[in-house]
DOMI-467075 format. One record per residue (C-alpha): x, y, z; residue number from 1. Coordinates in nm, 2 decimals. Example, Ala and Ser with C-alpha at 12.3 -4.5 7.8 and 13.67 -1.06 7.14 Angstrom:
2
[site [1.23,-0.45,0.78],1];
[site [1.37,-0.11,0.71],2];
end
This chain:
555
[site [-0.35,9.45,-7.95],1];
[site [-0.43,9.46,-8.33],2];
[site [-0.53,9.14,-8.49],3];
[site [-0.34,9.02,-8.79],4];
[site [-0.65,9.03,-9.01],5];
[site [-0.67,9.41,-8.96],6];
[site [-0.31,9.47,-9.07],7];
[site [-0.25,9.61,-9.42],8];
[site [-0.08,9.36,-9.66],9];
[site [0.28,9.41,-9.74],10];
[site [0.35,9.55,-10.09],11];
[site [0.70,9.55,-10.24],12];
[site [0.77,9.80,-10.52],13];
[site [1.04,9.70,-10.77],14];
[site [1.14,10.01,-10.97],15];
[site [1.25,9.80,-11.26],16];
[site [0.92,9.63,-11.29],17];
[site [0.74,9.96,-11.28],18];
[site [0.96,10.10,-11.55],19];
[site [0.90,9.78,-11.76],20];
[site [0.52,9.80,-11.71],21];
[site [0.51,10.16,-11.80],22];
[site [0.71,10.10,-12.11],23];
[site [0.49,9.81,-12.22],24];
[site [0.18,10.02,-12.17],25];
[site [0.32,10.30,-12.38],26];
[site [0.41,10.05,-12.65],27];
[site [0.05,9.90,-12.64],28];
[site [-0.11,10.25,-12.66],29];
[site [0.12,10.34,-12.95],30];
[site [-0.03,10.06,-13.16],31];
[site [-0.39,10.19,-13.12],32];
[site [-0.53,10.39,-13.41],33];
[site [-0.66,10.74,-13.33],34];
[site [-1.04,10.74,-13.36],35];
[site [-1.23,11.00,-13.55],36];
[site [-1.53,11.10,-13.32],37];
[site [-1.75,11.14,-13.63],38];
[site [-1.70,10.78,-13.76],39];
[site [-1.98,10.54,-13.69],40];
[site [-1.96,10.35,-13.36],41];
[site [-2.27,10.13,-13.42],42];
[site [-2.58,10.09,-13.64],43];
[site [-2.92,10.07,-13.47],44];
[site [-3.26,10.02,-13.62],45];
[site [-3.57,10.24,-13.56],46];
[site [-3.88,10.08,-13.42],47];
[site [-4.06,10.09,-13.75],48];
[site [-4.37,10.26,-13.59],49];
[site [-4.36,10.53,-13.86],50];
[site [-4.29,10.28,-14.15],51];
[site [-4.02,10.02,-14.22],52];
[site [-3.73,10.01,-13.97],53];
[site [-3.43,10.21,-14.09],54];
[site [-3.06,10.14,-14.02],55];
[site [-2.92,10.44,-13.84],56];
[site [-2.55,10.51,-13.80],57];
[site [-2.45,10.66,-13.46],58];
[site [-2.11,10.82,-13.45],59];
[site [-1.88,10.81,-13.14],60];
[site [-1.94,11.18,-13.07],61];
[site [-2.32,11.12,-13.05],62];
[site [-2.29,10.83,-12.82],63];
[site [-2.05,11.00,-12.58],64];
[site [-2.26,11.32,-12.57],65];
[site [-2.59,11.14,-12.52],66];
[site [-2.45,10.92,-12.25],67];
[site [-2.31,11.21,-12.06],68];
[site [-2.63,11.41,-12.06],69];
[site [-2.85,11.11,-11.97],70];
[site [-2.62,11.05,-11.67],71];
[site [-2.63,11.42,-11.55],72];
[site [-2.99,11.52,-11.64],73];
[site [-3.16,11.18,-11.61],74];
[site [-3.01,11.09,-11.27],75];
[site [-2.82,10.79,-11.39],76];
[site [-2.52,10.71,-11.18],77];
[site [-2.32,10.42,-11.04],78];
[site [-2.55,10.36,-10.74],79];
[site [-2.85,10.25,-10.96],80];
[site [-2.97,9.91,-11.08],81];
[site [-3.10,9.96,-11.43],82];
[site [-3.38,9.74,-11.57],83];
[site [-3.31,9.61,-11.92],84];
[site [-3.63,9.54,-12.09],85];
[site [-3.62,9.67,-12.46],86];
[site [-3.55,9.44,-12.75],87];
[site [-3.19,9.43,-12.87],88];
[site [-3.33,9.49,-13.22],89];
[site [-3.38,9.86,-13.15],90];
[site [-3.21,10.16,-13.01],91];
[site [-3.33,10.18,-12.65],92];
[site [-3.09,9.90,-12.53],93];
[site [-2.81,10.15,-12.61],94];
[site [-2.93,10.36,-12.32],95];
[site [-3.01,10.06,-12.10],96];
[site [-2.67,9.89,-12.16],97];
[site [-2.40,10.12,-12.29],98];
[site [-2.51,10.44,-12.11],99];
[site [-2.57,10.25,-11.79],100];
[site [-2.23,10.08,-11.79],101];
[site [-2.05,10.41,-11.88],102];
[site [-2.21,10.57,-11.58],103];
[site [-2.10,10.27,-11.36],104];
[site [-2.45,10.14,-11.30],105];
[site [-2.56,9.78,-11.27],106];
[site [-2.76,9.63,-11.55],107];
[site [-3.04,9.39,-11.45],108];
[site [-3.15,9.14,-11.72],109];
[site [-3.46,8.94,-11.66],110];
[site [-3.51,8.61,-11.84],111];
[site [-3.72,8.62,-12.16],112];
[site [-4.00,8.43,-11.98],113];
[site [-4.00,8.69,-11.69],114];
[site [-3.99,8.97,-11.94],115];
[site [-4.30,8.86,-12.12],116];
[site [-4.50,8.70,-11.84],117];
[site [-4.46,8.95,-11.55],118];
[site [-4.22,9.24,-11.60],119];
[site [-4.34,9.40,-11.28],120];
[site [-4.25,9.10,-11.06],121];
[site [-3.92,9.06,-11.25],122];
[site [-3.82,9.42,-11.18],123];
[site [-3.91,9.38,-10.82],124];
[site [-3.72,9.05,-10.78],125];
[site [-3.41,9.22,-10.93],126];
[site [-3.43,9.52,-10.70],127];
[site [-3.44,9.76,-10.99],128];
[site [-3.40,10.13,-10.90],129];
[site [-3.38,10.29,-11.25],130];
[site [-3.59,10.21,-11.56],131];
[site [-3.64,10.35,-11.91],132];
[site [-3.96,10.21,-12.06],133];
[site [-4.24,10.30,-12.30],134];
[site [-4.58,10.41,-12.14],135];
[site [-4.73,10.08,-12.26],136];
[site [-4.49,9.88,-12.06],137];
[site [-4.51,10.12,-11.76],138];
[site [-4.88,10.04,-11.75],139];
[site [-4.78,9.68,-11.68],140];
[site [-4.59,9.78,-11.36],141];
[site [-4.74,9.77,-11.02],142];
[site [-4.58,10.02,-10.77],143];
[site [-4.63,9.77,-10.49],144];
[site [-4.43,9.51,-10.67],145];
[site [-4.14,9.74,-10.74],146];
[site [-4.08,9.92,-10.41],147];
[site [-3.71,9.98,-10.49],148];
[site [-3.78,10.19,-10.80],149];
[site [-3.64,10.54,-10.76],150];
[site [-3.62,10.68,-11.11],151];
[site [-3.87,10.60,-11.39],152];
[site [-3.82,10.74,-11.74],153];
[site [-4.09,10.72,-12.01],154];
[site [-4.00,10.73,-12.38],155];
[site [-4.12,10.62,-12.72],156];
[site [-4.49,10.71,-12.68],157];
[site [-4.70,10.99,-12.53],158];
[site [-4.69,10.99,-12.16],159];
[site [-5.03,10.95,-12.01],160];
[site [-5.21,11.12,-11.73],161];
[site [-5.27,10.79,-11.55],162];
[site [-4.90,10.72,-11.53],163];
[site [-4.83,11.07,-11.39],164];
[site [-5.10,11.03,-11.13],165];
[site [-4.98,10.68,-11.03],166];
[site [-4.60,10.73,-11.03],167];
[site [-4.51,11.10,-11.00],168];
[site [-4.55,11.10,-10.62],169];
[site [-4.35,10.77,-10.58],170];
[site [-4.05,10.81,-10.80],171];
[site [-3.85,11.07,-10.99],172];
[site [-4.05,11.06,-11.31],173];
[site [-3.91,11.18,-11.64],174];
[site [-4.07,11.22,-11.98],175];
[site [-3.81,11.17,-12.26],176];
[site [-3.82,11.23,-12.63],177];
[site [-3.64,10.95,-12.79],178];
[site [-3.59,10.95,-13.17],179];
[site [-3.33,10.69,-13.27],180];
[site [-3.18,10.94,-13.51],181];
[site [-3.08,11.15,-13.20],182];
[site [-2.90,10.87,-13.02],183];
[site [-3.16,10.73,-12.79],184];
[site [-3.25,11.04,-12.59],185];
[site [-3.26,11.41,-12.71],186];
[site [-3.50,11.59,-12.48],187];
[site [-3.57,11.53,-12.11],188];
[site [-3.85,11.67,-11.88],189];
[site [-3.89,11.61,-11.51],190];
[site [-4.26,11.56,-11.42],191];
[site [-4.32,11.67,-11.06],192];
[site [-4.63,11.57,-10.86],193];
[site [-4.89,11.85,-10.84],194];
[site [-4.70,12.07,-11.09],195];
[site [-4.87,12.23,-11.39],196];
[site [-4.63,12.04,-11.63],197];
[site [-4.85,11.86,-11.88],198];
[site [-4.77,11.49,-11.96],199];
[site [-4.70,11.59,-12.32],200];
[site [-4.40,11.81,-12.21],201];
[site [-4.07,11.68,-12.33],202];
[site [-3.87,11.96,-12.18],203];
[site [-3.54,12.08,-12.33],204];
[site [-3.25,11.91,-12.51],205];
[site [-2.94,11.91,-12.29],206];
[site [-2.71,11.80,-12.57],207];
[site [-2.85,11.98,-12.87],208];
[site [-3.03,12.29,-13.00],209];
[site [-3.41,12.27,-13.07],210];
[site [-3.57,12.47,-13.35],211];
[site [-3.95,12.49,-13.40],212];
[site [-3.99,12.55,-13.77],213];
[site [-4.29,12.57,-14.01],214];
[site [-4.37,12.21,-14.13],215];
[site [-4.41,12.35,-14.48],216];
[site [-4.09,12.56,-14.48],217];
[site [-3.80,12.44,-14.26],218];
[site [-3.61,12.77,-14.31],219];
[site [-3.89,12.96,-14.14],220];
[site [-3.91,12.95,-13.76],221];
[site [-4.25,12.98,-13.59],222];
[site [-4.33,13.21,-13.29],223];
[site [-4.37,13.08,-12.94],224];
[site [-4.70,12.91,-12.88],225];
[site [-4.74,12.82,-13.25],226];
[site [-4.74,12.46,-13.36],227];
[site [-4.44,12.37,-13.58],228];
[site [-4.20,12.08,-13.67],229];
[site [-3.92,12.00,-13.43],230];
[site [-3.57,12.03,-13.58],231];
[site [-3.27,11.90,-13.37],232];
[site [-2.92,12.03,-13.42],233];
[site [-2.61,11.92,-13.24],234];
[site [-2.37,11.64,-13.17],235];
[site [-2.64,11.39,-13.07],236];
[site [-2.77,11.38,-13.43],237];
[site [-2.68,11.06,-13.62],238];
[site [-2.47,11.07,-13.93],239];
[site [-2.75,10.93,-14.15],240];
[site [-2.91,10.60,-14.27],241];
[site [-2.68,10.32,-14.36],242];
[site [-2.67,10.27,-14.74],243];
[site [-2.95,10.51,-14.81],244];
[site [-2.83,10.86,-14.91],245];
[site [-3.17,10.96,-15.04],246];
[site [-3.34,10.91,-14.70],247];
[site [-3.05,11.07,-14.52],248];
[site [-3.08,11.39,-14.74],249];
[site [-3.46,11.39,-14.68],250];
[site [-3.43,11.43,-14.31],251];
[site [-3.11,11.63,-14.29],252];
[site [-3.10,12.01,-14.30],253];
[site [-2.85,12.30,-14.28],254];
[site [-2.77,12.44,-13.94],255];
[site [-2.93,12.78,-13.86],256];
[site [-2.72,13.09,-13.90],257];
[site [-2.49,12.93,-14.16],258];
[site [-2.31,12.72,-13.89],259];
[site [-2.17,12.38,-13.97],260];
[site [-2.37,12.10,-13.80],261];
[site [-2.61,11.82,-13.84],262];
[site [-2.98,11.90,-13.83],263];
[site [-3.25,11.63,-13.80],264];
[site [-3.60,11.70,-13.93],265];
[site [-3.79,11.49,-13.68],266];
[site [-4.13,11.50,-13.86],267];
[site [-4.29,11.56,-13.51],268];
[site [-4.51,11.85,-13.43],269];
[site [-4.44,12.05,-13.11],270];
[site [-4.54,12.37,-12.94],271];
[site [-4.29,12.58,-12.75],272];
[site [-4.41,12.71,-12.41],273];
[site [-4.31,13.05,-12.27],274];
[site [-4.05,12.89,-12.04],275];
[site [-3.87,12.73,-12.34],276];
[site [-3.99,12.38,-12.29],277];
[site [-4.16,12.18,-12.57],278];
[site [-4.50,12.01,-12.59],279];
[site [-4.50,11.70,-12.81],280];
[site [-4.81,11.68,-13.04],281];
[site [-4.74,11.37,-13.24],282];
[site [-4.63,11.30,-13.60],283];
[site [-4.72,11.55,-13.86],284];
[site [-4.81,11.28,-14.10],285];
[site [-5.02,11.09,-13.85],286];
[site [-5.24,11.37,-13.74],287];
[site [-5.60,11.24,-13.73],288];
[site [-5.86,11.46,-13.88],289];
[site [-6.23,11.37,-13.86],290];
[site [-6.50,11.60,-14.00],291];
[site [-6.27,11.89,-14.01],292];
[site [-6.16,11.84,-13.64],293];
[site [-5.84,11.70,-13.49],294];
[site [-5.92,11.47,-13.20],295];
[site [-5.67,11.43,-12.92],296];
[site [-5.65,11.05,-12.89],297];
[site [-5.46,11.07,-12.56],298];
[site [-5.74,11.27,-12.41],299];
[site [-5.99,11.02,-12.54],300];
[site [-5.79,10.73,-12.39],301];
[site [-5.77,10.91,-12.06],302];
[site [-6.14,10.98,-12.04],303];
[site [-6.23,10.62,-12.12],304];
[site [-6.00,10.49,-11.85],305];
[site [-6.12,10.74,-11.60],306];
[site [-6.49,10.69,-11.66],307];
[site [-6.50,10.32,-11.73],308];
[site [-6.38,10.13,-11.42],309];
[site [-6.39,9.80,-11.60],310];
[site [-6.12,9.91,-11.85],311];
[site [-5.77,9.79,-11.79],312];
[site [-5.60,9.93,-12.10],313];
[site [-5.73,10.13,-12.40],314];
[site [-5.58,10.25,-12.73],315];
[site [-5.77,10.48,-12.96],316];
[site [-5.68,10.52,-13.33],317];
[site [-5.82,10.62,-13.66],318];
[site [-5.93,10.33,-13.88],319];
[site [-6.05,10.35,-14.24],320];
[site [-6.35,10.14,-14.32],321];
[site [-6.50,10.07,-14.67],322];
[site [-6.82,10.26,-14.74],323];
[site [-7.12,10.13,-14.93],324];
[site [-6.99,10.31,-15.24],325];
[site [-6.66,10.14,-15.23],326];
[site [-6.46,10.43,-15.09],327];
[site [-6.30,10.45,-14.75],328];
[site [-6.39,10.67,-14.46],329];
[site [-6.20,10.73,-14.13],330];
[site [-6.36,10.64,-13.80],331];
[site [-6.24,10.68,-13.44],332];
[site [-6.21,10.33,-13.28],333];
[site [-6.14,10.25,-12.92],334];
[site [-5.95,9.92,-12.86],335];
[site [-6.04,9.81,-12.51],336];
[site [-5.89,9.55,-12.28],337];
[site [-6.12,9.50,-11.98],338];
[site [-6.00,9.37,-11.64],339];
[site [-6.21,9.07,-11.69],340];
[site [-6.37,8.97,-12.03],341];
[site [-6.70,8.93,-11.85],342];
[site [-6.69,9.31,-11.79],343];
[site [-6.70,9.38,-12.16],344];
[site [-7.07,9.43,-12.15],345];
[site [-7.03,9.71,-11.89],346];
[site [-6.79,9.92,-12.10],347];
[site [-7.05,10.08,-12.32],348];
[site [-7.29,10.12,-12.03],349];
[site [-7.07,10.33,-11.81],350];
[site [-7.17,10.66,-11.97],351];
[site [-7.03,11.01,-11.92],352];
[site [-6.81,11.03,-12.23],353];
[site [-7.06,11.25,-12.41],354];
[site [-7.05,11.49,-12.12],355];
[site [-6.67,11.50,-12.11],356];
[site [-6.57,11.49,-12.47],357];
[site [-6.69,11.69,-12.78],358];
[site [-6.88,11.48,-13.03],359];
[site [-6.60,11.45,-13.28],360];
[site [-6.38,11.29,-13.01],361];
[site [-6.63,11.02,-12.93],362];
[site [-6.53,10.67,-13.07],363];
[site [-6.76,10.52,-13.32],364];
[site [-6.67,10.17,-13.23],365];
[site [-6.55,9.99,-12.91],366];
[site [-6.36,9.67,-12.99],367];
[site [-6.27,9.42,-12.71],368];
[site [-5.93,9.27,-12.68],369];
[site [-5.79,9.03,-12.42],370];
[site [-5.47,9.24,-12.43],371];
[site [-5.36,9.54,-12.63],372];
[site [-5.08,9.41,-12.85],373];
[site [-4.73,9.56,-12.82],374];
[site [-4.45,9.57,-13.07],375];
[site [-4.10,9.44,-13.00],376];
[site [-4.00,9.79,-12.90],377];
[site [-4.27,9.80,-12.63],378];
[site [-4.50,10.04,-12.80],379];
[site [-4.87,9.98,-12.88],380];
[site [-4.88,9.79,-13.21],381];
[site [-5.12,10.02,-13.39],382];
[site [-5.05,9.87,-13.73],383];
[site [-5.18,9.53,-13.61],384];
[site [-5.48,9.70,-13.44],385];
[site [-5.57,9.87,-13.76],386];
[site [-5.55,9.55,-13.96],387];
[site [-5.75,9.35,-13.71],388];
[site [-6.02,9.62,-13.68],389];
[site [-6.05,9.65,-14.06],390];
[site [-6.12,9.27,-14.08],391];
[site [-6.35,9.27,-13.78],392];
[site [-6.56,9.57,-13.87],393];
[site [-6.60,9.44,-14.23],394];
[site [-6.72,9.09,-14.12],395];
[site [-7.07,8.96,-14.14],396];
[site [-7.06,8.84,-13.77],397];
[site [-6.99,9.20,-13.67],398];
[site [-7.28,9.33,-13.87],399];
[site [-7.52,9.08,-13.72],400];
[site [-7.39,9.16,-13.37],401];
[site [-7.48,9.52,-13.41],402];
[site [-7.83,9.47,-13.57],403];
[site [-8.10,9.70,-13.44],404];
[site [-8.37,9.49,-13.26],405];
[site [-8.69,9.69,-13.27],406];
[site [-8.90,9.79,-13.57],407];
[site [-8.87,10.16,-13.48],408];
[site [-8.49,10.13,-13.45],409];
[site [-8.47,9.95,-13.78],410];
[site [-8.67,10.23,-13.94],411];
[site [-8.42,10.48,-13.80],412];
[site [-8.13,10.27,-13.92],413];
[site [-8.28,10.29,-14.27],414];
[site [-8.32,10.66,-14.23],415];
[site [-7.96,10.69,-14.12],416];
[site [-7.85,10.49,-14.43],417];
[site [-7.99,10.76,-14.65],418];
[site [-7.79,11.04,-14.49],419];
[site [-7.48,10.85,-14.36],420];
[site [-7.20,10.69,-14.56],421];
[site [-7.27,10.33,-14.43],422];
[site [-7.52,10.06,-14.50],423];
[site [-7.79,10.02,-14.24],424];
[site [-7.66,9.67,-14.16],425];
[site [-7.32,9.83,-14.07],426];
[site [-7.45,10.11,-13.85],427];
[site [-7.30,10.04,-13.50],428];
[site [-7.59,10.03,-13.25],429];
[site [-7.37,10.19,-12.99],430];
[site [-7.19,10.42,-13.23],431];
[site [-7.20,10.79,-13.21],432];
[site [-7.41,10.96,-13.47],433];
[site [-7.15,11.24,-13.52],434];
[site [-6.86,10.99,-13.51],435];
[site [-6.98,10.79,-13.80],436];
[site [-7.02,11.07,-14.04],437];
[site [-7.32,11.26,-13.91],438];
[site [-7.33,11.64,-13.88],439];
[site [-7.59,11.91,-13.82],440];
[site [-7.74,11.88,-14.17],441];
[site [-7.75,11.50,-14.14],442];
[site [-7.94,11.54,-13.81],443];
[site [-8.20,11.76,-13.97],444];
[site [-8.25,11.52,-14.26],445];
[site [-8.29,11.22,-14.02],446];
[site [-8.55,11.42,-13.82],447];
[site [-8.74,11.51,-14.14],448];
[site [-8.74,11.15,-14.26],449];
[site [-8.87,11.04,-13.92],450];
[site [-9.16,11.29,-13.93],451];
[site [-9.26,11.17,-14.28],452];
[site [-9.30,10.82,-14.13],453];
[site [-9.51,10.94,-13.84],454];
[site [-9.23,10.92,-13.59],455];
[site [-9.14,11.20,-13.35],456];
[site [-8.77,11.27,-13.35],457];
[site [-8.63,11.62,-13.33],458];
[site [-8.28,11.74,-13.39],459];
[site [-8.26,11.82,-13.02],460];
[site [-8.29,11.45,-12.93],461];
[site [-8.01,11.36,-13.18],462];
[site [-7.78,11.62,-13.03],463];
[site [-7.88,11.52,-12.68],464];
[site [-7.84,11.14,-12.70],465];
[site [-7.59,11.11,-13.00],466];
[site [-7.56,10.73,-12.94],467];
[site [-7.77,10.55,-13.21],468];
[site [-7.94,10.31,-12.98],469];
[site [-8.04,10.59,-12.74],470];
[site [-8.16,10.80,-13.04],471];
[site [-8.38,10.51,-13.15],472];
[site [-8.51,10.46,-12.80],473];
[site [-8.62,10.82,-12.78],474];
[site [-8.82,10.79,-13.11],475];
[site [-9.19,10.71,-13.09],476];
[site [-9.51,10.76,-13.29],477];
[site [-9.63,11.11,-13.32],478];
[site [-9.97,11.03,-13.18],479];
[site [-9.83,10.94,-12.84],480];
[site [-9.69,11.28,-12.76],481];
[site [-9.80,11.64,-12.71],482];
[site [-9.70,11.91,-12.95],483];
[site [-9.37,12.09,-12.91],484];
[site [-9.56,12.42,-12.89],485];
[site [-9.75,12.30,-12.58],486];
[site [-9.42,12.18,-12.42],487];
[site [-9.27,12.52,-12.49],488];
[site [-9.57,12.71,-12.34],489];
[site [-9.57,12.49,-12.03],490];
[site [-9.20,12.54,-11.98],491];
[site [-9.23,12.92,-12.03],492];
[site [-9.49,12.94,-11.76],493];
[site [-9.26,12.80,-11.50],494];
[site [-9.30,13.01,-11.18],495];
[site [-9.01,13.18,-11.00],496];
[site [-9.06,12.96,-10.70],497];
[site [-8.96,12.64,-10.88],498];
[site [-8.74,12.78,-11.15],499];
[site [-8.42,12.71,-10.96],500];
[site [-8.52,12.34,-10.92],501];
[site [-8.60,12.32,-11.29],502];
[site [-8.27,12.48,-11.38],503];
[site [-8.08,12.23,-11.17],504];
[site [-8.23,11.95,-11.39],505];
[site [-8.20,12.12,-11.72],506];
[site [-7.86,12.27,-11.72],507];
[site [-7.58,12.04,-11.84],508];
[site [-7.36,11.91,-11.56],509];
[site [-7.04,12.03,-11.74],510];
[site [-7.15,12.39,-11.75],511];
[site [-6.90,12.62,-11.57],512];
[site [-7.03,12.76,-11.24],513];
[site [-6.97,13.11,-11.36],514];
[site [-7.21,13.06,-11.65],515];
[site [-7.47,12.87,-11.45],516];
[site [-7.50,13.16,-11.20],517];
[site [-7.59,13.40,-11.48],518];
[site [-7.88,13.18,-11.62],519];
[site [-8.22,13.32,-11.54],520];
[site [-8.44,13.06,-11.72],521];
[site [-8.38,12.76,-11.94],522];
[site [-8.62,12.70,-12.23],523];
[site [-8.62,12.42,-12.49],524];
[site [-8.48,12.53,-12.82],525];
[site [-8.62,12.45,-13.16],526];
[site [-8.44,12.21,-13.39],527];
[site [-8.28,12.50,-13.59],528];
[site [-8.17,12.68,-13.27],529];
[site [-8.02,12.36,-13.13],530];
[site [-7.81,12.31,-13.45],531];
[site [-7.69,12.67,-13.45],532];
[site [-7.61,12.68,-13.08],533];
[site [-7.43,12.35,-13.09],534];
[site [-7.21,12.46,-13.38],535];
[site [-7.16,12.80,-13.23],536];
[site [-7.06,12.68,-12.88],537];
[site [-6.82,12.41,-13.01],538];
[site [-6.59,12.68,-13.15],539];
[site [-6.52,12.83,-12.81],540];
[site [-6.35,12.73,-12.49],541];
[site [-6.46,12.87,-12.16],542];
[site [-6.16,13.00,-11.96],543];
[site [-6.19,13.14,-11.61],544];
[site [-5.94,13.44,-11.57],545];
[site [-5.81,13.56,-11.24],546];
[site [-5.89,13.90,-11.11],547];
[site [-5.53,14.02,-11.16],548];
[site [-5.57,14.01,-11.54],549];
[site [-5.52,14.34,-11.71],550];
[site [-5.84,14.36,-11.92],551];
[site [-5.72,14.65,-12.13],552];
[site [-5.41,14.46,-12.24],553];
[site [-5.61,14.15,-12.29],554];
[site [-5.85,14.34,-12.52],555];
end
């Protein structure tokens, strides 16, 4: 016997009512205006990380196209619970709200207190399964607190190796390229655990065409593997900046091949890989250049986090500091937030950076922060960091904090003042000689000045230690040491029986095994040889090639 609660309810169809409803629906639809897909649907503001925020007009066509491709390529569907975190003042909430609702997903909104105090716990309490966040915010999440998370998308900043190592094996991890002028998301890359896809890979654009052009001539495309500026063409491109035709014309271009379409000049540098995917290399107008070299700040940040266990968060940037002559000089500064502020003293002691990074990528200053400040859009507030560091590094308290203690060290600081662009009182005791303006010639001049004052300090010691405090510690009166020629003769007479033991101590730890096996004997170099070898070696990168390489084609 079937219970009454399992029976279907009775439904009575009245043909007249159906006809009337149909007629009223037709009348209502007839009153709606036909929408032009190219008319603006909304105006959003850029994050302002590259300048003042700009009002960007997004047409209906761009919104519908971007929403469709985020749903299909970014694994966003009706079964997901989406974490809403970004500020309403910018464009990312378009993806978190409008795109999520259009896909039928559930939007989870934490309170403002939860959002600021503990976003990781808030996401876990809400049972979030899909999230689009900046790497700075992702760094605040604990995988154990968000066990329900299934899809994690990173956008707005460069994806870090730490995030890949922590999350790629737990969730479906995506790296997305998200200029507001391309309607939230334009490029998507899936980051698989254990794959050779670098964190900087932004993949392809599912809703637009990507062009890699010369940053000096946008009409000229560059070859595969060459760095160029990314141009995006297609329906996801915005219709321009509200009330600013000049800025709109500056970032708009003509479609390739004479076709009609919107082209956005992103101002971002990329490199196209052989498989067609793109590597993001940062803003072309923000490329840091120190002493003729371009340091990769992401690699510096990764190395500091990897080697310094007391570091919770780090941001590296280029800061201009006033020189003694009144001009400004660029320095690489690491802004560090330790796990506990009592650990700050250990940050500089955990060495290894000089063995991992080239000298031009070693920060000149390490500045402590309780927390790395974030902007409203969830990105590292680099503008605030630069302002704070300029004030801090120019203060008297900072100069006193970094005074050299010993007489010999003060002598070396005065020598350094003669060849470096800073006053002796402003030379950072834990700064890197080459990071604060030193080079091979400067090292030779410092060594010569030390010899005139009866101190033994060779160029080799400067290149070996690099940190000013360590250089000062290795400097002592000439009378307390044997001559370099005797050291050389003693080293040259090393017998074959203990040569392997000596080599194991003298060879640098980062030397490739293929090179170490070919070394017969290691001898100390003269100052001039050290300078020449250092500059010569820094221009090359050792690459181990497989046996299957066709050497004739390679040559």
